[in-house]
Backbone as ProteinMPNN parsed JSONL, in Angstrom:
{"seq_chain_A": "MKALLSRRRNRRVAALALGASLTLLTASPLFAQEVPGGQALAAYLALVTLMIAIPMYVWWAFATQMIARKTHTENGWLAWIPIANLILWANIARKPVWWGLLCAVPIVGMVFMALLWVAIAKERHKPGWWGILSIVPVVGLIVPAYLALSE", "coords_chain_A": {"N_chain_A": [[10.525, 10.75, -8.528], [9.723, 12.348, -10.742], [11.274, 14.735, -9.855], [14.062, 15.197, -9.302], [14.422, 14.035, -11.985], [13.687, 17.04, -12.899], [15.142, 19.014, -11.763], [17.887, 18.073, -12.632], [17.271, 18.458, -15.078], [17.058, 21.85, -14.896], [19.339, 22.134, -14.112], [20.723, 22.047, -16.043], [19.715, 23.947, -17.649], [20.331, 26.16, -16.841], [23.996, 25.603, -16.838], [24.063, 26.105, -19.404], [22.814, 28.343, -20.014], [24.647, 30.242, -18.164], [26.596, 29.108, -19.558], [26.726, 30.768, -22.35], [26.061, 33.37, -22.251], [28.681, 33.768, -21.232], [30.065, 33.177, -23.405], [28.559, 35.438, -25.134], [30.406, 37.176, -23.378], [32.752, 37.228, -24.057], [32.719, 37.134, -26.911], [32.242, 40.224, -26.929], [33.622, 42.606, -27.567], [34.138, 42.338, -30.499], [31.933, 42.981, -31.531], [31.693, 45.63, -31.201], [31.879, 48.725, -32.178], [33.405, 51.934, -33.779], [31.27, 55.154, -33.312], [31.099, 57.527, -35.016], [32.194, 60.666, -33.629], [31.452, 60.201, -31.655], [33.15, 60.24, -29.548], [32.982, 62.627, -28.432], [30.279, 63.512, -28.249], [30.118, 61.838, -26.049], [31.647, 62.809, -23.391], [30.475, 65.258, -24.125], [28.041, 64.667, -22.191], [29.018, 63.73, -20.028], [29.554, 66.387, -19.239], [27.401, 68.097, -19.052], [26.013, 66.528, -16.999], [27.88, 66.851, -15.398], [27.358, 69.475, -14.808], [24.992, 69.037, -13.865], [24.821, 67.398, -11.441], [26.568, 68.294, -9.563], [25.942, 71.386, -8.555], [23.61, 70.297, -7.53], [24.842, 68.85, -5.338], [25.756, 70.889, -3.939], [23.85, 72.421, -2.737], [22.276, 69.405, -1.556], [24.401, 69.547, 0.77], [24.304, 72.08, 1.587], [21.906, 72.699, 2.735], [21.846, 70.059, 4.589], [23.896, 70.659, 6.129], [22.764, 73.445, 7.466], [20.734, 71.838, 8.526], [22.475, 70.418, 10.185], [23.571, 72.652, 11.754], [21.083, 74.125, 12.858], [19.892, 71.557, 14.622], [21.292, 71.145, 16.417], [23.906, 70.111, 16.338], [27.742, 68.898, 16.42], [30.417, 69.131, 14.032], [28.939, 70.798, 11.715], [30.456, 70.585, 9.764], [31.148, 68.256, 8.255], [28.873, 68.141, 6.333], [29.709, 68.451, 3.264], [31.735, 66.903, 3.132], [32.408, 63.841, 0.619], [30.746, 60.937, 2.114], [31.729, 60.949, 5.031], [29.055, 62.497, 5.35], [27.808, 61.091, 5.881], [27.608, 60.18, 8.441], [27.468, 62.867, 9.747], [24.373, 62.779, 8.824], [23.667, 60.379, 10.673], [24.06, 61.411, 13.277], [22.889, 63.627, 12.939], [20.539, 62.592, 13.441], [20.298, 61.014, 15.891], [21.32, 58.253, 16.335], [23.229, 55.661, 15.895], [26.815, 55.644, 14.422], [27.516, 54.098, 12.888], [24.897, 53.391, 11.231], [24.609, 55.859, 9.586], [26.734, 54.858, 7.985], [25.514, 52.619, 6.35], [24.372, 53.392, 4.956], [25.309, 53.876, 2.495], [25.104, 51.358, 1.722], [24.098, 49.212, -1.492], [20.977, 49.284, -1.807], [19.864, 47.921, 0.907], [20.956, 50.801, 2.225], [19.103, 52.002, 1.19], [16.568, 51.749, 2.842], [17.737, 52.353, 4.866], [19.209, 55.171, 4.58], [16.37, 56.546, 4.667], [15.224, 55.693, 7.483], [17.31, 56.85, 8.987], [16.389, 59.735, 7.787], [13.486, 59.83, 8.359], [14.28, 60.122, 11.068], [15.728, 62.372, 11.811], [13.583, 64.36, 10.796], [12.099, 64.132, 12.389], [13.678, 64.993, 14.813], [13.59, 67.676, 13.908], [11.385, 68.645, 14.939], [9.709, 67.718, 13.582], [6.6, 66.338, 10.777], [7.141, 62.313, 10.888], [6.615, 61.485, 8.422], [8.137, 62.999, 6.46], [11.123, 62.406, 5.906], [10.494, 59.566, 4.848], [9.317, 60.404, 1.994], [12.517, 61.324, 1.551], [13.696, 59.336, -0.534], [12.016, 59.423, -2.368], [13.052, 60.09, -5.817], [13.362, 63.287, -7.299], [11.319, 64.108, -5.505], [13.167, 64.193, -3.576], [14.807, 66.195, -3.482], [13.292, 68.59, -2.267], [13.192, 67.749, 0.208], [15.114, 67.565, 2.441], [15.646, 70.958, 2.233], [13.584, 72.136, 2.873], [13.354, 70.725, 5.454], [15.499, 72.352, 6.196], [14.941, 75.185, 5.936], [12.73, 75.377, 7.446], [11.197, 77.426, 10.087]], "CA_chain_A": [[11.427, 10.836, -9.617], [9.72, 13.592, -11.619], [12.008, 15.748, -9.09], [15.036, 14.692, -10.032], [14.272, 15.105, -13.777], [13.655, 18.547, -13.201], [16.649, 18.951, -11.003], [18.576, 17.623, -13.953], [16.847, 19.746, -16.199], [17.242, 22.999, -14.164], [20.763, 22.238, -14.23], [21.305, 21.812, -17.486], [19.068, 24.799, -18.768], [21.699, 27.276, -15.831], [24.835, 25.62, -17.222], [23.219, 26.72, -20.549], [22.756, 30.159, -19.916], [25.81, 30.531, -18.058], [27.97, 29.373, -20.92], [26.123, 31.811, -23.519], [26.3, 34.906, -20.935], [30.145, 34.029, -20.961], [30.774, 33.05, -25.084], [28.474, 36.616, -25.646], [30.968, 38.604, -23.239], [34.139, 37.398, -24.337], [32.987, 38.314, -27.68], [31.307, 41.533, -26.93], [34.377, 43.453, -28.28], [34.645, 41.846, -31.547], [31.018, 43.467, -31.906], [31.733, 46.805, -30.678], [31.844, 49.909, -32.802], [33.359, 53.591, -33.604], [30.422, 55.72, -33.5], [31.335, 58.752, -36.252], [31.375, 61.921, -33.39], [31.07, 59.296, -29.88], [34.023, 60.766, -27.904], [32.237, 64.304, -28.377], [29.09, 63.003, -27.517], [30.513, 61.349, -24.159], [32.398, 64.857, -22.935], [28.921, 66.497, -23.924], [26.834, 63.815, -21.438], [29.722, 64.023, -19.01], [29.472, 67.892, -18.87], [26.082, 68.38, -18.583], [26.005, 65.723, -16.166], [28.49, 67.491, -14.473], [26.515, 70.591, -14.615], [23.778, 68.925, -12.6], [25.212, 67.414, -9.797], [27.742, 70.066, -8.448], [24.868, 72.873, -8.403], [22.468, 69.404, -6.278], [24.756, 68.124, -4.231], [25.786, 71.691, -3.13], [22.604, 72.423, -2.275], [22.441, 68.938, -0.26], [25.428, 70.062, 1.67], [24.142, 72.994, 2.31], [20.651, 71.959, 3.285], [22.458, 69.39, 5.213], [24.391, 71.564, 7.345], [22.057, 74.298, 8.219], [20.202, 71.242, 9.579], [23.195, 70.79, 11.584], [22.973, 73.735, 13.107], [19.781, 73.958, 14.224], [19.731, 70.662, 16.127], [23.248, 72.172, 17.521], [24.469, 68.508, 15.839], [28.613, 69.441, 16.632], [30.412, 69.075, 12.584], [28.663, 70.301, 10.362], [31.292, 71.106, 7.785], [31.077, 67.179, 7.496], [27.995, 67.976, 5.086], [30.705, 69.141, 2.495], [32.721, 64.991, 2.355], [30.766, 62.722, 0.36], [30.533, 59.26, 2.847], [31.706, 61.612, 6.38], [27.492, 63.213, 5.833], [26.761, 59.287, 6.466], [28.173, 60.034, 9.47], [26.914, 63.562, 10.243], [23.289, 62.33, 8.847], [23.989, 59.714, 11.881], [24.747, 62.593, 14.485], [21.826, 64.547, 13.747], [19.346, 62.072, 13.835], [20.773, 61.039, 17.567], [21.459, 57.495, 15.524], [24.652, 55.036, 16.273], [27.28, 56.173, 12.888], [26.96, 52.413, 11.948], [23.208, 53.573, 10.512], [24.793, 56.488, 8.543], [27.273, 54.005, 6.715], [25.354, 51.276, 5.725], [23.416, 54.137, 3.923], [26.145, 53.604, 1.627], [25.369, 49.933, 0.851], [23.427, 49.247, -2.018], [19.428, 48.329, -1.225], [19.95, 48.245, 2.53], [20.705, 51.865, 2.101], [17.264, 53.362, 0.943], [16.083, 52.227, 4.009], [18.233, 53.329, 6.634], [18.622, 55.94, 4.699], [14.694, 56.311, 4.655], [14.972, 55.589, 8.153], [17.513, 58.009, 9.631], [15.591, 61.164, 7.618], [12.258, 59.892, 9.071], [14.787, 60.41, 12.555], [15.921, 63.848, 11.093], [12.303, 65.135, 10.268], [11.39, 64.215, 13.6], [14.957, 65.932, 15.395], [13.69, 68.989, 13.555], [9.637, 68.658, 15.207], [8.471, 67.891, 11.869], [6.793, 64.847, 10.912], [7.77, 61.764, 10.204], [6.675, 61.131, 6.699], [9.133, 63.85, 5.117], [11.627, 61.202, 5.467], [10.347, 58.947, 3.996], [10.086, 61.129, 0.946], [13.555, 61.747, 0.557], [14.024, 58.101, -0.835], [11.187, 59.555, -3.568], [13.07, 60.728, -6.517], [13.313, 64.656, -7.471], [10.892, 65.261, -4.235], [14.04, 64.188, -2.087], [15.506, 67.655, -3.312], [12.928, 68.981, -1.493], [12.852, 67.443, 1.931], [15.877, 69.044, 3.034], [15.351, 72.111, 2.249], [11.661, 72.176, 3.864], [13.942, 70.399, 6.701], [16.512, 73.101, 7.015], [14.998, 76.304, 5.732], [11.684, 75.677, 8.046], [11.125, 77.329, 11.905]], "C_chain_A": [[11.192, 12.001, -10.476], [11.148, 14.79, -10.624], [13.251, 15.944, -9.194], [15.272, 15.049, -11.253], [14.576, 16.318, -13.361], [14.717, 19.303, -12.691], [17.634, 19.288, -11.811], [18.541, 18.924, -15.215], [17.359, 21.371, -16.328], [18.362, 23.049, -14.253], [21.421, 22.411, -15.665], [20.702, 22.98, -18.315], [20.179, 26.493, -17.329], [23.051, 26.65, -16.914], [24.585, 26.466, -18.8], [23.675, 28.076, -20.862], [23.67, 30.695, -19.427], [27.224, 30.603, -19.409], [27.742, 29.951, -21.932], [26.647, 32.691, -22.74], [28.471, 34.478, -21.348], [30.538, 33.791, -22.726], [30.121, 34.93, -25.618], [29.601, 37.543, -25.009], [31.865, 38.094, -23.683], [33.832, 37.773, -25.82], [32.196, 39.468, -28.193], [32.571, 43.047, -27.932], [34.93, 43.076, -29.862], [32.958, 42.747, -32.399], [31.209, 45.298, -31.679], [32.371, 48.085, -31.783], [32.156, 51.482, -33.383], [32.694, 53.882, -33.929], [31.126, 56.65, -33.955], [31.625, 59.939, -34.685], [31.185, 61.469, -31.529], [32.025, 60.11, -29.05], [33.679, 62.094, -27.65], [31.024, 63.937, -27.793], [29.164, 62.815, -26.082], [31.016, 62.448, -22.997], [31.198, 65.591, -23.344], [28.254, 65.825, -22.743], [27.858, 63.896, -20.266], [29.803, 65.3, -18.842], [28.715, 68.484, -18.399], [25.563, 67.531, -16.822], [26.499, 66.205, -14.617], [27.844, 69.193, -13.503], [25.196, 70.693, -13.716], [24.137, 68.817, -11.358], [25.71, 68.06, -9.192], [26.472, 70.751, -8.243], [23.948, 71.91, -6.992], [22.95, 68.919, -5.076], [25.763, 69.575, -3.124], [24.88, 72.231, -2.475], [22.048, 71.313, -1.527], [22.889, 69.374, 1.042], [24.865, 70.867, 2.721], [23.177, 73.097, 3.595], [21.246, 71.386, 4.735], [23.267, 70.486, 6.531], [23.838, 72.556, 8.531], [21.261, 73.028, 9.256], [20.783, 70.423, 10.991], [22.863, 71.664, 12.639], [22.004, 74.094, 13.411], [19.151, 73.153, 15.101], [20.662, 71.005, 16.352], [23.501, 70.77, 17.651], [26.614, 69.504, 15.427], [29.455, 68.689, 15.024], [29.865, 69.451, 11.665], [29.046, 70.045, 9.191], [31.034, 69.639, 7.583], [29.584, 67.088, 6.358], [28.835, 68.252, 3.435], [31.446, 67.399, 1.769], [31.704, 64.312, 2.186], [31.543, 61.54, 1.59], [30.906, 60.702, 4.875], [29.819, 62.078, 6.078], [26.803, 62.518, 5.886], [26.678, 59.634, 7.441], [27.472, 61.354, 10.141], [25.337, 63.309, 10.274], [22.671, 61.455, 10.74], [23.676, 60.685, 13.276], [22.857, 62.885, 15.049], [20.62, 63.922, 14.133], [19.477, 60.997, 15.439], [20.934, 59.262, 17.195], [22.702, 56.659, 15.606], [25.129, 55.405, 14.59], [26.795, 55.113, 12.832], [25.888, 52.444, 10.984], [24.116, 54.264, 9.462], [25.505, 56.06, 7.509], [26.549, 53.268, 6.18], [23.686, 52.321, 4.652], [24.413, 53.962, 2.641], [26.43, 52.4, 0.722], [24.303, 49.798, 0.4], [22.351, 48.695, -1.261], [19.211, 48.363, 0.254], [19.745, 49.904, 2.702], [19.645, 52.654, 1.846], [16.752, 52.431, 2.198], [16.434, 52.7, 5.06], [18.439, 54.73, 6.485], [17.212, 57.111, 4.952], [15.14, 56.773, 6.455], [15.619, 56.893, 9.266], [16.575, 59.883, 8.789], [14.126, 60.84, 8.51], [12.925, 60.751, 10.806], [14.819, 61.595, 12.467], [14.886, 64.723, 11.545], [12.059, 65.827, 11.864], [12.189, 64.961, 14.853], [14.643, 66.888, 14.971], [11.76, 69.575, 13.814], [9.063, 68.58, 13.954], [7.407, 66.268, 11.653], [7.4, 63.955, 10.147], [8.061, 61.283, 9.041], [7.332, 61.728, 5.826], [10.227, 63.298, 5.248], [11.685, 60.602, 5.196], [10.267, 59.392, 2.401], [10.907, 61.658, 0.503], [14.302, 60.402, -0.243], [13.171, 58.504, -2.361], [12.113, 60.547, -4.517], [12.513, 61.965, -6.815], [12.248, 64.901, -6.092], [11.476, 64.952, -3.459], [15.116, 65.131, -2.157], [15.176, 68.298, -2.507], [12.854, 69.136, 0.308], [13.774, 68.186, 2.452], [15.862, 70.167, 3.125], [14.595, 72.741, 3.021], [13.006, 72.208, 5.072], [14.805, 72.05, 7.268], [15.882, 75.154, 7.06], [13.718, 76.293, 6.506], [11.946, 76.318, 9.352], [11.115, 75.512, 12.764]], "O_chain_A": [[12.133, 12.644, -10.942], [11.79, 15.594, -11.301], [13.579, 17.13, -9.168], [15.987, 15.958, -11.675], [15.742, 16.705, -13.442], [15.129, 20.275, -13.323], [18.206, 20.377, -11.857], [19.249, 19.731, -15.817], [17.831, 21.966, -17.297], [18.746, 24.184, -14.538], [22.49, 22.874, -16.064], [21.03, 23.107, -19.495], [20.365, 27.687, -17.562], [23.128, 27.322, -17.943], [25.154, 27.54, -19.0], [24.492, 28.637, -21.593], [23.931, 31.776, -19.955], [28.084, 31.355, -19.868], [28.624, 29.756, -22.768], [27.87, 32.693, -22.598], [29.237, 35.362, -21.734], [31.491, 34.457, -23.13], [30.863, 35.66, -26.276], [29.936, 38.541, -25.648], [32.301, 39.153, -24.135], [34.535, 38.694, -26.238], [31.691, 39.692, -29.293], [32.271, 44.015, -28.63], [35.999, 43.499, -30.304], [32.918, 43.034, -33.595], [30.48, 46.008, -32.373], [33.583, 48.054, -31.997], [31.193, 52.246, -33.444], [32.524, 53.438, -35.064], [32.112, 56.801, -33.232], [30.432, 60.231, -34.614], [30.904, 62.167, -30.555], [31.691, 60.594, -27.969], [34.101, 62.662, -26.643], [30.914, 64.185, -26.592], [28.543, 63.379, -25.181], [30.556, 62.646, -21.873], [30.995, 66.657, -22.765], [27.733, 66.724, -22.082], [27.239, 64.253, -19.264], [30.423, 65.407, -17.784], [28.898, 69.311, -17.506], [24.943, 67.997, -15.866], [26.056, 66.12, -13.472], [27.873, 69.689, -12.377], [24.599, 71.614, -13.158], [23.981, 69.597, -10.419], [25.256, 68.475, -8.126], [25.966, 70.224, -7.252], [23.66, 72.39, -5.895], [22.293, 68.609, -4.082], [26.268, 69.394, -2.016], [25.239, 72.598, -1.356], [21.246, 71.713, -0.683], [22.232, 69.551, 2.068], [24.81, 70.735, 3.944], [23.372, 73.379, 4.778], [21.176, 72.021, 5.788], [22.887, 70.804, 7.658], [24.098, 72.631, 9.732], [21.176, 73.165, 10.476], [20.286, 70.028, 12.047], [22.286, 71.62, 13.725], [21.975, 74.524, 14.564], [18.32, 73.434, 15.964], [20.12, 71.774, 17.146], [23.394, 70.178, 18.726], [26.807, 70.362, 14.566], [29.042, 67.545, 14.831], [29.988, 68.814, 10.619], [28.568, 69.603, 8.146], [30.552, 69.53, 6.455], [29.336, 66.078, 5.7], [28.084, 68.144, 2.466], [31.59, 66.95, 0.632], [30.678, 64.079, 2.825], [32.756, 61.452, 1.781], [29.962, 61.029, 5.594], [29.256, 61.784, 7.132], [25.579, 62.64, 5.939], [25.512, 59.561, 7.827], [26.829, 61.072, 11.152], [24.766, 63.489, 11.349], [21.801, 61.766, 11.554], [22.935, 60.299, 14.18], [22.112, 62.736, 16.017], [19.793, 64.405, 14.905], [18.516, 60.332, 15.825], [20.469, 58.737, 18.207], [23.556, 57.412, 15.137], [24.315, 55.474, 13.669], [25.572, 55.024, 12.718], [25.872, 51.679, 10.02], [24.478, 53.585, 8.501], [25.321, 56.462, 6.36], [26.998, 53.092, 5.047], [22.645, 52.018, 4.07], [23.749, 53.944, 1.605], [27.182, 52.194, -0.231], [23.324, 50.023, 1.111], [22.488, 47.892, -0.338], [18.212, 48.946, 0.673], [18.706, 50.368, 3.172], [19.393, 53.787, 2.256], [16.099, 53.387, 2.618], [15.824, 53.278, 5.959], [18.192, 55.552, 7.367], [17.269, 58.272, 5.358], [15.349, 57.953, 6.738], [14.973, 57.616, 10.025], [16.335, 60.9, 9.44], [13.754, 61.691, 9.318], [12.333, 61.596, 11.477], [13.903, 62.172, 13.053], [15.03, 65.607, 12.39], [11.926, 66.947, 12.357], [11.546, 65.464, 15.774], [15.378, 67.719, 15.505], [11.111, 70.435, 13.218], [8.158, 69.232, 13.434], [7.573, 65.279, 12.367], [8.024, 64.214, 9.118], [9.111, 60.827, 8.588], [7.355, 61.385, 4.644], [10.849, 63.795, 4.309], [12.838, 60.259, 4.937], [11.019, 58.851, 1.591], [10.822, 62.358, -0.506], [15.492, 60.521, -0.532], [13.575, 57.993, -3.405], [12.088, 61.739, -4.211], [11.291, 62.052, -6.699], [12.396, 66.011, -5.582], [10.987, 65.11, -2.341], [16.082, 65.159, -1.394], [16.013, 68.822, -1.772], [12.628, 69.997, 1.158], [13.531, 69.304, 2.908], [16.091, 70.607, 4.252], [14.851, 73.716, 3.728], [13.541, 73.229, 5.505], [14.71, 72.635, 8.347], [16.232, 76.047, 7.831], [13.241, 77.419, 6.368], [12.94, 75.865, 9.92], [11.066, 75.409, 13.99]]}, "name": "protein", "num_of_chains": 1, "seq": "MKALLSRRRNRRVAALALGASLTLLTASPLFAQEVPGGQALAAYLALVTLMIAIPMYVWWAFATQMIARKTHTENGWLAWIPIANLILWANIARKPVWWGLLCAVPIVGMVFMALLWVAIAKERHKPGWWGILSIVPVVGLIVPAYLALSE"}
């Protein structure tokens, strides 16, 4: 009997939470206010983001292309094409292509990215833990450079 009452209470709480969420979502435009200079701030933030993201992408693509060259993997130019570079990672690691495509899936992608970079590190005759470091923020920028530039 207690379990039945508990389930009913949980259902009521869930229904109330859903109702409150929907109410707030539909009312959110009423609370939106224009901030003076907000568009200029958004443009500035977009510019700064691009100034950081583009050099990082070039760095990552160049390093991936060098790794492909050193592991004698065909089509190293795929490093410059988004999504196609995931396929190149799988080719460098000598894994099936679907491993690379799974890197684009949220959460699962982090696991497969780490597994691919472990295999890439081993292809470059480096310890596998270098591949695990690829998913660590900031440190992940060093991993492809190390694997690309080391002998």
